[in-house]
C-alpha positions in Angstrom: 130.9 42.8 -23.8 127.8 43.4 -25.3 129.2 43.7 -29.2 130.6 39.8 -28.2 126.6 39.3 -27.4 125.9 39.9 -30.7 128.7 38.9 -32.9 127.4 35.7 -32.7 124.0 34.5 -32.3 123.0 33.2 -29.0 120.2 32.5 -27.0 120.5 35.4 -24.8 120.7 38.0 -27.9 117.7 37.1 -29.5 116.2 37.4 -25.4 117.7 41.1 -25.6 116.1 42.0 -28.7 112.6 40.3 -27.7 113.1 42.0 -24.5 113.8 45.6 -25.9 111.1 45.2 -28.5 108.7 44.9 -25.5 110.1 47.4 -23.3 109.9 50.0 -26.1 107.1 49.2 -28.8 105.1 47.2 -26.4 104.8 50.4 -25.0 105.7 49.1 -21.4 108.0 51.8 -19.9 107.8 54.3 -22.9 104.6 56.6 -23.2 103.6 56.3 -26.7 100.8 57.2 -29.1 97.2 55.6 -27.2 96.5 55.1 -31.0 97.5 55.6 -35.1 96.0 58.6 -37.1 93.7 58.0 -39.7 94.9 58.0 -42.8 94.3 58.4 -46.4 95.3 54.6 -47.3 92.3 53.1 -47.9 93.3 49.2 -47.4 95.3 50.1 -44.4 91.9 51.9 -43.2 89.6 49.2 -43.8 91.8 45.9 -43.0 94.0 47.3 -40.2 92.6 50.2 -38.5 89.4 48.2 -36.7 91.7 46.3 -35.2 93.8 49.2 -33.4 90.0 50.2 -31.5 92.1 48.3 -28.9 95.3 49.5 -27.6 96.4 46.6 -26.1 95.8 44.3 -29.8 97.8 47.0 -31.1 100.7 47.1 -28.6 101.1 43.3 -28.8 100.8 43.1 -32.6 103.5 46.2 -33.3 105.8 44.8 -30.9 105.6 41.0 -32.4 105.8 42.8 -35.5 109.2 44.7 -35.2 110.6 41.6 -33.3 109.8 39.6 -36.6 111.1 42.4 -38.6 114.5 41.8 -36.6 115.0 38.2 -37.0 113.9 38.5 -41.3 116.5 41.2 -41.2 119.3 38.9 -39.7 118.2 35.9 -41.5 118.6 37.8 -44.8 121.9 38.5 -43.8 123.1 35.5 -42.4 121.1 32.7 -44.7 122.0 34.8 -47.7 125.9 34.7 -46.4 126.2 38.2 -47.1 128.2 38.5 -43.1 130.2 35.4 -43.2 129.1 33.9 -39.7 125.8 34.0 -37.6 126.3 37.3 -36.2 123.1 39.3 -34.9 124.3 42.6 -35.3 121.8 42.9 -38.0 119.3 42.4 -35.7 120.5 44.5 -33.2 121.1 48.0 -35.6 118.2 47.1 -37.5 115.9 47.2 -34.3 118.3 50.5 -33.5 117.5 52.6 -36.1 113.4 51.9 -36.4 112.8 52.6 -33.0 115.0 55.8 -33.5 112.2 58.3 -32.7 109.8 57.6 -30.0 107.0 59.5 -32.7 106.8 56.2 -34.8 106.5 53.7 -31.6 102.9 52.4 -33.1 101.6 50.2 -35.6 101.3 52.5 -39.1 101.6 51.7 -43.0 105.3 52.1 -44.0 106.5 49.6 -40.7 103.6 47.4 -41.9 104.8 47.3 -45.6 108.5 47.6 -44.6 107.8 43.6 -43.8 106.4 42.8 -47.1 109.7 44.7 -48.2 112.0 42.6 -46.2 110.1 39.3 -47.4 110.8 40.8 -51.2 114.6 41.1 -50.5 115.2 37.8 -49.3 113.0 36.4 -52.4 115.1 38.4 -54.6 118.7 37.4 -52.9 117.8 33.7 -52.8 117.3 33.7 -57.2 121.1 34.1 -57.1 122.1 31.4 -59.6 119.3 29.7 -59.7 118.3 28.6 -63.3 114.7 28.5 -62.6 113.6 31.7 -60.6 109.8 32.1 -61.9 108.9 31.6 -58.4 111.8 34.0 -56.6 110.6 36.2 -59.1 107.1 36.2 -58.8 106.9 36.0 -55.0 109.1 39.3 -54.7 107.0 41.3 -57.3 103.7 40.4 -55.4 105.0 41.1 -52.1 107.2 44.7 -52.9 103.4 45.6 -55.1 101.6 44.4 -51.8 103.9 46.8 -49.3 103.1 49.2 -52.4 99.2 48.9 -52.0 99.4 49.4 -48.0 101.6 52.0 -48.4 101.2 53.7 -51.8 104.4 56.3 -51.4 106.2 52.8 -51.6 105.3 52.8 -54.9 108.8 54.2 -55.9 110.6 50.7 -54.6 108.7 48.8 -57.2 112.0 48.8 -59.6 113.8 46.7 -57.0 112.5 43.9 -58.3 113.9 44.9 -62.0 117.1 45.9 -60.2 117.4 43.0 -58.4 116.8 40.5 -61.5 119.4 42.7 -63.6 121.9 42.2 -61.1 121.5 38.8 -60.2 121.4 37.9 -63.7 117.6 36.8 -64.3 117.7 38.5 -68.0 115.1 35.8 -69.2 112.2 37.9 -70.7 109.5 35.7 -69.0 111.2 36.7 -65.5 110.6 39.9 -66.9 106.7 39.7 -67.8 105.9 37.2 -64.5 107.5 40.4 -62.7 105.3 42.2 -64.3 101.7 39.8 -64.3 103.1 39.9 -60.5 103.0 43.7 -59.5 99.5 43.6 -61.2 98.1 40.8 -59.1 97.6 42.5 -55.8 96.2 45.7 -57.6 93.6 43.3 -59.8 92.8 41.2 -56.5 91.4 44.6 -54.9 89.7 45.9 -57.7 88.0 42.9 -58.0 86.8 42.7 -54.2 86.0 46.3 -54.0 83.8 45.7 -57.8 82.1 42.2 -56.4 81.2 43.3 -52.7 80.7 47.2 -53.9 83.3 48.6 -51.1 83.6 52.0 -52.2 86.4 52.6 -49.7 89.0 50.4 -51.6 88.4 52.3 -55.0 91.5 51.9 -57.3 91.6 55.7 -57.0 91.4 56.5 -53.6 95.2 54.5 -53.4 96.5 57.6 -55.1 95.5 60.0 -52.3 98.7 60.2 -51.1 99.5 62.5 -54.2 97.1 65.3 -52.7 98.1 65.3 -49.2 100.1 68.7 -47.9 103.7 68.4 -46.8 103.6 67.5 -43.0 105.8 69.7 -40.8 107.7 68.4 -38.7 109.7 70.2 -35.1 112.4 68.4 -34.3 113.6 68.5 -30.8 117.3 68.0 -29.4 117.0 64.4 -28.9 116.3 64.0 -32.6 119.3 66.2 -33.2 121.4 64.4 -31.2 120.5 60.7 -32.3 120.1 61.6 -36.1 123.9 63.0 -36.0 125.1 59.8 -34.0 123.3 57.1 -36.4 124.2 59.5 -39.2 127.7 59.4 -39.0 127.7 56.1 -38.1 125.9 55.6 -41.5 128.0 58.0 -43.3 131.4 55.4 -42.1 129.7 52.4 -42.2 128.7 53.4 -46.1 132.4 54.7 -47.0 133.7 51.5 -45.2 131.5 49.1 -47.1 132.3 50.6 -50.8 135.9 50.6 -50.2 136.1 47.4 -49.4 133.2 45.8 -52.3 135.6 44.3 -54.4 137.5 41.9 -51.7 134.0 40.1 -50.7 132.9 37.0 -52.8 130.3 37.3 -55.4 127.6 37.0 -54.0 128.2 38.8 -51.1 129.0 41.9 -53.3 126.0 41.4 -55.0 123.7 41.5 -52.4 125.4 44.8 -51.1 125.0 46.5 -54.4 121.3 45.9 -54.4 121.2 47.4 -50.9 122.4 50.4 -51.8 120.4 50.5 -54.4 117.8 49.7 -51.7 119.2 53.4 -49.6 119.0 55.1 -53.3 115.6 54.3 -53.3 115.0 55.3 -50.1 116.8 58.6 -50.7 114.3 59.3 -53.4 111.0 58.2 -50.9 112.3 60.6 -48.6 112.2 63.5 -51.2 109.1 62.9 -53.1 106.9 61.6 -50.1 104.4 63.8 -47.9 105.0 61.5 -45.2 106.1 62.7 -42.0 109.6 63.3 -41.4 110.0 60.3 -38.7 108.3 57.7 -40.8 110.5 58.7 -43.5 113.1 57.5 -41.5 111.7 54.2 -40.5 112.9 52.4 -44.3 116.0 53.7 -43.8 116.2 50.7 -41.3 117.1 47.9 -44.0 119.8 49.1 -45.8 121.9 51.0 -43.0 121.6 48.0 -40.6 123.3 45.8 -43.1 126.0 48.5 -43.5 126.7 49.3 -40.0 126.5 44.8 -39.2 129.4 45.1 -42.1 131.4 48.0 -40.2 130.8 46.1 -37.3 131.8 42.7 -38.5 135.1 43.9 -40.1 136.4 46.5 -37.4 138.2 44.8 -34.8 138.9 47.4 -31.8 136.1 45.5 -29.5 136.7 48.4 -26.8 135.8 51.3 -29.5 132.8 49.1 -30.6 131.6 48.3 -27.2 131.9 52.1 -26.5 130.1 53.5 -29.6 127.4 50.8 -29.1 126.6 51.9 -25.5 126.7 55.6 -26.7 123.9 54.8 -29.1 121.8 52.9 -27.0 122.2 56.0 -24.3 120.8 58.2 -27.1 118.3 56.4 -28.3 116.8 55.6 -24.4 117.5 59.7 -23.5 115.8 60.3 -26.6 112.5 58.2 -25.4 113.1 59.1 -21.9 113.7 63.0 -21.7 112.7 65.0 -24.7 
């Protein structure tokens, strides 16, 4: 049934994900926040918040952004041959994981930055076996730095550039120098613009204001507990399954999953150190966990169990949005 719909990419599976993005993220069915809160992020407040004065514009923008992220995540897994078939599992589980809580159904710096993390991941994976990977190294470092500029707590993901270079054997000294230059570029451009146009709001020191924020208290309801328990157990099983089967995969897939495991470790560090809202911290986990759960689904042969599990996850997600 639903598992077979997403085992291979089909027009109907793409349409289902698009429909779910419209239903949930564009707010046509679920009651979501009228607007996003003003953040301590200078660049986001300067460039994005003016757009959010229009609730309709926010709904359209956030719905298309999440749908695009689902497609990018799927292309990363398929085009980079991390999964050996043209499956649509990554898009499905990315959507389910990033939509886990109604508390995050709005445009936010973290959600926007995750798009740049995905693009950077795509560039890092594309550098495999490339002798002249200068473009991919520069682009990946620039994109991760841009993600950190939009959402400064994501500074913790910058080492992902060098981890990826090490995993994919891009150890030439020029690559390392180039990556440092690329990381500095977005910050230098912002500094130049702020100085030239006298934009006090974009003063670089203001980007560190997030470290002065107080920890936000979060009250979890029963829907949160049930959702986190269900997706958490599936994630743990998927991680164990991946680690046990890692040596059986081809070299490209094995190295790619090692990089994805590093993203998970950095996400855990980000969750521990960041003062973001608890539900916002969960957003980044959609990247590594959707890849791992897709691997579990792809190699698990009991279709009946997978159908039951998928329906249960979807029902829990809907209940968390509607009933709690």
